[in-house]
Structures are given as structure tokens and as C-alpha cells.
Phi, psi and omega in degrees: 000150178089354183297330182253032178239174178295338179296325177298317178296314182300319185269352186232352182246153174299146183234136174245126183237135168215147180095002179285128181241001181062035176281172183294339179275000181245018181299321181297320179293319177299316179298318178298320178296318178296317179294324176299315179300315179298318180296313182291331176296329179300326184253000180070024181272151179289155182294317181051049174241132182239121179256120180257127182234135173277104186083190181288128180289158176301149182303320181293327178288313181295324177296315179300311183295319178296316180296330179275348182084020177279151178271128179263125179242121178259141178228160178270324181219145180297338178298338178298335179294333188249350183258151174061013178060025183298318181234000000 
């Protein structure tokens, strides 16, 4: 069950996140990230979550991402995402 839902994508495909601030309105996304980590640990698969931050991320965000094994990528301007084929 769940193979043809968005949950299959969430738990099995690489994810790129930007704009997460760990506010009270983002608790569900944090929970999904934690559940993804638990699920992937069962199979020994890598997290493959990339958090893109304009400048240094807030400490609570960087702690969460580090604890989950997500890669934190800092940029100076969002235009870097689209120029030079960097990402």
C-alpha cells in the first residue's frame, strides 16, 4: 500500500528543501523528515535530502538537518541555483 501515492515519492526519491525555518506551522514536515530517516535506516539507504539555505541557516534548522544526515548547501543568492548548472 502507498506505492501509488505521494508517500512513495517522499520516502524513496531525493528531496531538495529550501525555506524551512522550523516554525510551529512546519511540524508536519519535520515529522515527515524524521519518519523518512527511520524508514531509510531500516534498509541502510542514504537520506538524500539537500537543504539549501541563503546564508547560514538558523541553528535549529542546521541541527535538525545534521541529525537527519541531510546535506546543507549554503548559497549567497537564489540565482545560484539556476546559473552555471551548479545544481
